[in-house]
matplotlib code that plots the C-alpha trace (Angstrom):
import matplotlib.pyplot as plt

x = [-19.3, -21.9, -23.8, -21.3, -18.4, -20.3, -21.2, -17.5, -16.5, -18.8, -17.5, -13.9, -15.0, -16.6, -13.4, -11.4, -13.7, -13.7, -9.9, -9.5, -8.1, -9.5, -6.5, -3.9, -5.9, -9.3, -8.7, -5.6, -7.6, -10.7, -12.8, -13.5, -17.0, -16.7, -16.4, -19.7, -21.8, -23.8, -26.3, -23.8, -24.3, -26.6, -23.7, -22.0, -18.9, -21.0, -22.8, -19.4, -18.1, -21.3, -20.8, -17.2, -18.2, -21.1, -18.8, -16.3, -19.2, -20.2, -16.8, -18.0, -20.6, -17.8, -15.6, -18.4, -19.1, -15.4, -15.3, -18.3, -16.8, -13.5, -15.2, -17.3, -14.2, -12.4, -15.4, -16.2, -12.6]
y = [-37.6, -38.0, -35.7, -36.3, -35.1, -32.0, -31.2, -31.8, -29.3, -26.7, -27.3, -26.7, -23.5, -22.3, -23.1, -21.1, -18.1, -18.4, -18.1, -14.9, -12.1, -8.7, -6.7, -8.6, -9.7, -8.1, -4.4, -3.7, -5.0, -2.9, -5.8, -4.7, -4.5, -0.9, 0.2, -1.5, -0.5, 2.0, 1.3, -0.4, -3.9, -4.8, -5.1, -8.4, -7.3, -6.3, -9.7, -11.6, -9.5, -10.3, -14.0, -13.8, -12.2, -14.6, -17.6, -15.9, -15.4, -19.1, -20.6, -22.8, -24.6, -25.0, -26.7, -29.1, -29.9, -30.5, -32.8, -34.8, -35.0, -36.3, -38.9, -40.1, -40.3, -42.4, -44.7, -45.2, -45.4]
z = [0.6, 3.2, 5.5, 8.3, 6.1, 5.1, 8.8, 9.7, 7.0, 8.4, 11.9, 10.6, 8.9, 12.2, 14.0, 11.5, 11.9, 15.7, 16.0, 14.0, 16.2, 15.8, 16.9, 14.8, 11.8, 11.3, 12.3, 10.1, 7.1, 7.8, 9.0, 12.6, 14.0, 15.1, 11.5, 10.6, 13.6, 11.6, 8.8, 6.6, 8.1, 5.2, 2.8, 2.1, 4.0, 7.0, 7.0, 6.9, 9.8, 11.7, 11.0, 12.2, 15.5, 16.0, 15.7, 18.1, 20.6, 20.4, 21.3, 24.1, 21.9, 19.3, 21.9, 22.8, 19.1, 18.5, 21.5, 20.2, 16.8, 18.1, 20.3, 17.4, 15.2, 17.8, 18.3, 14.6, 13.4]

ax = plt.figure().add_subplot(projection="3d")
ax.plot(x, y, z, "-o")
ax.set_aspect("equal")
plt.show()
């Protein structure tokens, strides 16, 4: 297990967080950002919600990183 495999795993995790839909998945389970806009963002649940929304905000860089990863896999075999 090399560094490339570890980075690819983190990229897959970021992709998984980026595609979560707030209306269909997060809000019915109590994980919407509007519920944690107060002072409760210091909790673990608030930090995870912040991470989910940060990855959703950075979708364009994720697309670029996915493209680079695919091209590298095609070149290296």
